[in-house]
LOGUZA-318542 format. One line per 8 residues: number of its first residue (from 1); their letters; for each residue x, y, z of N, C-alpha, C. Coordinates in steps of 0.2 Angstrom, whole numbers, plus 5000, padded with zeros to 4 digits. Layout:
NUM	A	X:Y:Z:X:Y:Z:X:Y:Z; ...;
REM end
This chain:
1	MSLCRDDV	5221:5164:4751:5218:5164:4757:5216:5171:4760; 5210:5171:4763:5208:5178:4765:5211:5179:4772; 5213:5185:4773:5215:5188:4779:5210:5190:4784; 5204:5190:4781:5198:5193:4784:5192:5190:4782; 5187:5189:4787:5181:5186:4785:5176:5190:4790; 5170:5191:4787:5165:5194:4791:5158:5193:4787; 5153:5193:4791:5146:5191:4788:5142:5198:4788; 5139:5200:4783:5136:5206:4782:5130:5207:4787;
9	NSFIARYG	5126:5201:4788:5121:5201:4793:5123:5203:4800; 5129:5200:4801:5132:5201:4808:5134:5208:4809; 5137:5211:4804:5139:5218:4804:5133:5222:4805; 5128:5221:4801:5122:5225:4802:5119:5225:4809; 5119:5219:4812:5116:5218:4819:5121:5222:4824; 5128:5220:4823:5133:5223:4827:5132:5230:4828; 5131:5234:4823:5131:5241:4823:5124:5244:4823; 5119:5240:4823:5112:5243:4823:5110:5247:4817;
17	INAVLKEF	5113:5245:4811:5111:5248:4805:5104:5246:4802; 5101:5251:4800:5094:5250:4797:5095:5248:4790; 5096:5242:4789:5098:5240:4782:5094:5233:4780; 5093:5232:4774:5090:5226:4772:5094:5223:4767; 5095:5216:4768:5099:5212:4764:5094:5208:4759; 5095:5209:4752:5091:5206:4748:5094:5201:4743; 5092:5195:4742:5095:5190:4738:5091:5190:4731; 5094:5190:4726:5091:5189:4719:5093:5183:4716;
25	SDSVETVE	5088:5181:4711:5089:5174:4708:5095:5175:4703; 5097:5181:4701:5102:5182:4696:5108:5186:4699; 5113:5186:4696:5119:5190:4698:5118:5197:4698; 5121:5201:4703:5121:5208:4703:5128:5211:4704; 5132:5207:4701:5139:5209:4701:5142:5215:4697; 5137:5218:4693:5139:5224:4689:5134:5229:4691; 5135:5235:4690:5130:5241:4692:5124:5240:4687; 5125:5238:4681:5120:5238:4676:5115:5232:4678;
33	KASRLCGA	5118:5226:4680:5114:5221:4682:5110:5223:4689; 5114:5226:4694:5111:5227:4700:5105:5232:4699; 5106:5237:4695:5101:5243:4694:5095:5240:4691; 5096:5235:4686:5090:5232:4682:5086:5228:4687; 5089:5224:4692:5086:5219:4696:5083:5223:4702; 5086:5228:4705:5083:5231:4711:5079:5237:4709; 5079:5239:4703:5075:5245:4701:5078:5252:4703; 5084:5252:4705:5087:5259:4707:5091:5262:4701;
41	KASEIIKT	5092:5268:4701:5097:5271:4696:5104:5269:4698; 5108:5270:4693:5115:5268:4693:5118:5273:4699; 5116:5279:4700:5119:5283:4705:5117:5281:4712; 5112:5277:4712:5110:5274:4719:5113:5267:4721; 5117:5265:4716:5121:5259:4717:5128:5261:4719; 5131:5258:4724:5138:5260:4726:5142:5254:4724; 5148:5256:4722:5154:5251:4721:5159:5252:4726; 5161:5246:4729:5166:5246:4734:5172:5243:4731;
49	LIIIADGE	5177:5247:4729:5183:5245:4726:5189:5244:4730; 5193:5240:4729:5200:5239:4733:5205:5242:4729; 5209:5247:4731:5214:5250:4728:5221:5248:4732; 5226:5248:4729:5233:5247:4732:5236:5253:4731; 5237:5257:4736:5241:5263:4736:5247:5263:4740; 5253:5264:4737:5260:5263:4740:5260:5256:4744; 5257:5251:4741:5257:5244:4744:5252:5243:4749; 5248:5247:4751:5243:5247:4756:5236:5246:4753;
57	PVAVVLPG	5231:5242:4756:5225:5242:4753:5220:5248:4755; 5216:5250:4751:5212:5256:4753:5205:5254:4750; 5200:5255:4753:5193:5254:4751:5190:5260:4748; 5188:5260:4742:5185:5266:4739:5178:5265:4737; 5173:5270:4740:5166:5269:4738:5164:5275:4734; 5161:5273:4729:5158:5278:4724:5152:5276:4721; 5148:5280:4718:5142:5279:4715:5143:5275:4708; 5138:5271:4706:5139:5267:4700:5139:5271:4694;
65	NRRLDYRK	5137:5277:4694:5137:5281:4688:5143:5285:4687; 5148:5284:4691:5154:5288:4691:5160:5283:4691; 5166:5286:4688:5172:5282:4688:5177:5285:4693; 5181:5280:4695:5187:5283:4700:5192:5287:4696; 5194:5292:4698:5199:5297:4695:5205:5295:4699; 5210:5291:4696:5216:5289:4700:5220:5295:4702; 5220:5300:4698:5225:5306:4699:5222:5309:4706; 5215:5310:4706:5213:5313:4712:5214:5309:4718;
73	LSTILNAR	5213:5303:4718:5214:5298:4723:5221:5298:4726; 5225:5298:4721:5233:5298:4722:5235:5304:4726; 5232:5310:4724:5233:5316:4727:5231:5316:4734; 5224:5314:4735:5221:5314:4742:5225:5310:4747; 5227:5304:4744:5231:5299:4748:5238:5301:4749; 5241:5306:4745:5248:5307:4745:5252:5301:4743; 5249:5297:4738:5252:5291:4736:5256:5292:4729; 5262:5288:4729:5266:5289:4723:5263:5283:4718;
81	SIRMAKPD	5261:5277:4721:5259:5272:4717:5252:5270:4718; 5248:5269:4713:5241:5267:4715:5238:5263:4709; 5235:5258:4711:5232:5253:4706:5226:5249:4709; 5222:5247:4704:5217:5242:4706:5219:5236:4709; 5217:5233:4714:5219:5227:4717:5217:5221:4713; 5221:5216:4713:5220:5210:4709:5215:5206:4712; 5211:5202:4709:5206:5198:4712:5208:5194:4718; 5214:5191:4718:5216:5188:4724:5217:5192:4730;
89	EVERYTGF	5220:5198:4728:5221:5203:4734:5214:5206:4737; 5209:5207:4732:5202:5209:4735:5200:5204:4740; 5200:5197:4738:5198:5192:4742:5202:5192:4749; 5208:5193:4748:5213:5192:4754:5211:5198:4759; 5210:5204:4756:5209:5210:4761:5202:5210:4763; 5197:5208:4759:5190:5209:4761:5186:5202:4763; 5189:5197:4761:5185:5190:4762:5179:5189:4757; 5179:5194:4752:5174:5194:4747:5177:5193:4740;
97	EVGAVSPL	5174:5190:4735:5176:5190:4729:5174:5196:4725; 5178:5197:4720:5176:5203:4715:5169:5203:4713; 5165:5208:4714:5158:5208:4712:5154:5207:4717; 5156:5205:4723:5152:5204:4729:5154:5208:4735; 5159:5212:4734:5162:5216:4740:5157:5220:4743; 5156:5219:4750:5151:5223:4754:5155:5228:4758; 5152:5235:4758:5155:5240:4762:5154:5238:4770; 5149:5234:4771:5146:5233:4778:5150:5226:4780;
105	SECIKRLK	5156:5228:4782:5161:5222:4784:5166:5225:4789; 5168:5221:4794:5174:5223:4798:5180:5224:4794; 5180:5219:4788:5186:5219:4784:5187:5226:4780; 5182:5229:4778:5182:5236:4775:5183:5241:4781; 5180:5240:4786:5180:5246:4791:5187:5246:4794; 5191:5241:4794:5198:5242:4797:5203:5244:4792; 5201:5245:4785:5205:5248:4780:5204:5256:4780; 5209:5259:4777:5207:5266:4776:5202:5266:4771;
113	VVMDNSLL	5197:5270:4772:5191:5271:4767:5190:5278:4764; 5190:5278:4758:5188:5285:4755:5182:5284:4751; 5177:5289:4752:5171:5289:4749:5170:5295:4745; 5167:5294:4739:5166:5300:4734:5161:5305:4737; 5163:5311:4737:5158:5316:4740:5151:5317:4737; 5151:5314:4731:5144:5314:4727:5139:5310:4731; 5141:5305:4735:5137:5301:4739:5133:5305:4745; 5136:5311:4746:5133:5315:4752:5126:5317:4750;
121	TINSIWGG	5125:5318:4743:5118:5320:4740:5113:5315:4739; 5115:5308:4740:5110:5303:4739:5108:5300:4746; 5102:5300:4747:5099:5297:4754:5100:5290:4754; 5097:5286:4750:5097:5279:4750:5101:5276:4745; 5105:5270:4747:5109:5267:4742:5109:5259:4742; 5111:5256:4737:5111:5249:4737:5119:5247:4736; 5121:5243:4740:5128:5241:4739:5129:5233:4739; 5135:5231:4738:5136:5224:4738:5134:5221:4744;
129	GGAKNRLV	5132:5215:4744:5129:5211:4749:5133:5205:4752; 5139:5205:4749:5144:5199:4751:5143:5193:4747; 5139:5193:4742:5138:5187:4737:5136:5190:4731; 5138:5187:4725:5136:5190:4719:5129:5190:4717; 5125:5188:4721:5117:5188:4720:5114:5192:4726; 5118:5196:4730:5115:5199:4735:5117:5207:4735; 5112:5211:4737:5113:5218:4738:5110:5220:4745; 5113:5225:4748:5111:5228:4754:5108:5235:4753;
137	FMRSRDLI	5102:5237:4755:5099:5243:4755:5100:5247:4761; 5102:5253:4761:5104:5257:4767:5104:5264:4766; 5104:5268:4771:5105:5275:4770:5112:5277:4770; 5114:5281:4765:5121:5283:4764:5124:5286:4771; 5120:5289:4775:5122:5292:4781:5124:5287:4786; 5120:5281:4786:5122:5276:4791:5129:5273:4789; 5130:5272:4782:5137:5270:4780:5142:5274:4782; 5141:5281:4781:5146:5286:4783:5147:5285:4791;
145	DVLKPMVA	5142:5285:4795:5143:5285:4802:5147:5279:4804; 5146:5273:4801:5149:5267:4803:5156:5267:4801; 5157:5268:4794:5164:5267:4791:5169:5273:4793; 5166:5279:4794:5170:5285:4796:5175:5286:4790; 5173:5287:4784:5178:5287:4778:5180:5294:4778; 5186:5295:4774:5188:5301:4771:5183:5303:4766; 5180:5308:4766:5175:5310:4760:5179:5315:4756; 5179:5314:4749:5182:5318:4745:5180:5317:4738;
153	DISI	5182:5322:4733:5180:5322:4726:5185:5317:4723; 5183:5311:4722:5188:5306:4719:5185:5303:4712; 5180:5306:4710:5177:5303:4704:5176:5307:4698; 5175:5304:4692:5174:5308:4686:5167:5305:4683;
REM end
């Protein structure tokens, strides 16, 4: 059972974000599929991962062409134990299933959010749209302004 529910369109309207939610006829649950369908580079597709650090959920946002460096994240969070959340934990903390997690959600905003610093160099990005066949197109600056993440080098 989810502890949190939020609608991406409502979040966009609530915060006045200039974003476009696009629905596709096929799944966009992987970076490869999303890139192919929306025509963006993997570096312009963001992944929103849920990590459990010392028992607490943390949202991690990084570009699709990069991998999370657990050691760097652990150091930044000063966490002893760090792991990827299980699918049921992802749904419980975000209200979204794995492959559909959107960063544009109160469920994400209320978590500690860490964003990879490489996203500072990318103007426009595509992220999860709350369903496995939806993506949201936005400016990375808008995402930073709304989520107020800790920005750090957390990828390889």
